[in-house]
N, C-alpha and C positions, 0 to 999 in steps of 0.2 A: 181353278179359281175363276177363269174366264167364263166357264159354264155357269157357275154360281152367280156371277155378276149379271149375265144375260138373263138367266131364269128369274132372278129376283128383281131385276131392274134397278138395283141399288145405284143411285147416282154417284156416290163417292167412289165405289168400285169401278164403275164404267168410266168416269172421268179419269181415273188413274190409268186405266188401260189405254184410253184414247191418247193420253199424254206419254204413253210408253214408259210409265213409271214401274219400278220394281214393286210388286204388290206387298211383299213382306216389309219393305221400307215404309210404304204408305201406312200399313197397319202399325208398325213400330212407332211412327211419329204420332199417329192417332191415339195410341195408348200412353206412350212415355214422353211425347213432346219432341220437337226437332232439336232442342238444345241438349237432349240426353241421348240422341241417336248415335249408335256405334255398331260394330259387327256383332257383338254379343247380344245387344238388344234386338237386332234383326233376326238372329237365330231364335230368340224367344218368340218373336212375332210370327216366325214361320210355323213354329209348333202350335201357336194359338190359331193361326189361319186354318190349318188342317183339322185341328180339334173342333173348332167351331163350325167348320163346314158340315160336320155330321152331328151337330148338337151335343158335343161332349160337355162335361160339367167341371166344376171347380176341383172335385176330388181327383179326376184324371189329370187335369192340368197341374195340380199340386204335386202329383207323383212324377209326371213327365219332367217338370222343371226343377223338381226337388226344392219347392218353396212352401211356406205355410199356406194352409187352406184359405185363410182370410186374404192373403196377398193374391192368391189365384182367383178368388172371387172378385176382388177389386179389378183385376186385369180383364176378366170376362165382362164385368159391368161396363168398363171403358170401351171394350170392343163393341158391345151392343149399342152403346151411345154413338160410336163412330159409324157403324153400319146398321143404323136402326131400321132402314128400309128392308134390308136383307132379313133381319130378325123378324120383322112384321110379316114378310112373305112366308117364312118358315112356319110361323104361328098359324097363319091363315090356311096353309096347306094341310096342317094337322087337323084343323077344324073341318076342312073339306073332306078329309079322309073319314072322319067320324060321320059326317052328314051323308057320305056315299057308302056307308056300311062297310068300311075297310078297304074299298077298292080305290086304287090310285093308278095314274098313268104317267109315263114319260111324255116329254113334249112331242114325241113321234107316235104316241098312242100305245106303247107296250104296257100291258097291265101288270099289276101285282096286287094280290089279295091278302090283306092283313087281318081280316076279321077272325080267322082261327086263333091268332095270337091274342086278340082282344077277348075272345070267348074264354080262353084259358086263364087270362088275367082276371076276368070277372069271376070265374068259377073258383079259382084258388085265392082270390083276394090279393094277388101278387102285383104290386105297383112296379116292380122291376121289369116284369114281362110287358106291362103296359108301356113303360118308358122305352123298352126296346122297340115296340111297334111304332111308337111316335118318332123315335130316331130313324127308323127305317123309311119314313116318308121322305125326308130330305135325301137320305142315301139313295133311294130309288130314283128320285128326280135327277140327282147330280150324276152318280155313277152309272145309273141306267141310261141317262142321256148320252154320256160319253161312250158307253158300250154300244148304243145304237149308232153313233157316228162311226165307231170302229167297223161296224157291219157294212155301212156304206163304203168305207175305205177298202174293206176286203173285196167288195165287188169291183171297185175301181182298180185295185191291185190285180185282180184276176183278169179283167178285160185288158189292162195295159201290159202286164208282165207275162202272166201265165199263157195267155192266148197268142203271144208273140214269140215265135221260136228263137228269134235273135236275142231278145231280152232275157228269155228263160235260161240261156246259156250262162248268164253272168249274175243273175239274181234269183234267189230261191226263198220261199216262205219258211220261216223257222218256227215261230210259235205265236199264239194269240193268247195273252194273259190279261184278264180284266179289261182295261182300256188301253192296252199296248198291242201294236202290230209289229212283230219283230222279224227281220229279214237278214239273210246273209248276202254279201256282195263280193264278187271276185276282186281280190286285192289290187289288180291292175286297172280296174274300172270304177274305183270308189267315187272319185270326184264326179264323174259323169252320172252315175246312178243315184248318188245321194240327191242330186238336183231333181232327177226324175221322180224319186220317191217323195221328195218334198212337195212336188206338184200334186202327187196322188193324195198326200195327207192333208193338204189345205182344204178346209171346209168352210165355205162362206158364212155359214151360220155362226161361226165362232169369231167373227170379225166385229169387235165392239164399236168400230167406227161406222 
C-alpha cells in the first residue's frame, strides 16, 4: 500500500502514512465514516484496499464480503471518491500502455509486454482478456516495483550476511516468494539479527515522509 501511495502520488494515502495512520482504518473511515468505524468495518476496508490495488471489480468484492452486488459497487464508488488521485493514476497508466503498444515498465525500468494479450483479445473479441491486460498494468507497477526492491535487498543480504562468515553461522537464506525475502535465524541470536535484517530491509524509496 505504501508503494501504491508513492507511485500514484495520492495525497490522501500519503498524508495517512506520514501521520502513521492505519491505512485500513483510513479507508474504512473514507467509505463508511468515522461514526461507523469498528473492527468489522476495518476488516472490510482491508479487503477493499487489496482488491482495488489491482483493479478488482464489484463482482469480486461482492463474493469476498458476501454482500449484494449493488452494495459492493457503492463501496467501490466511495473508495474511488476517497482516493481519486490514485484512481486517475491507474487510468492514465492504462492509456500509456495502449499508446506504448502494450509495453510497460516498473519504476526501476523492468519491462513487461502486454501486446500479445491485447492481440488475442482483439482477435477473439474477448473483453475478459482485454480486462486482464489492463489489470496487469497496475499489478506490474506495484508488485513489480516491490519485486525489484526485493532484488536490491537480496544483494544487500548477500553482501551483509552471506559474505560475512560470522553472520553466516547464525542466519541463512530460506526462500524468496513474490515480494518476500525469508530467512532463518539461530534461536539464541534472534534479537540481534532481527535488528540487522531490519536494517537490510529498509529501503529509502518507501519512506513517504
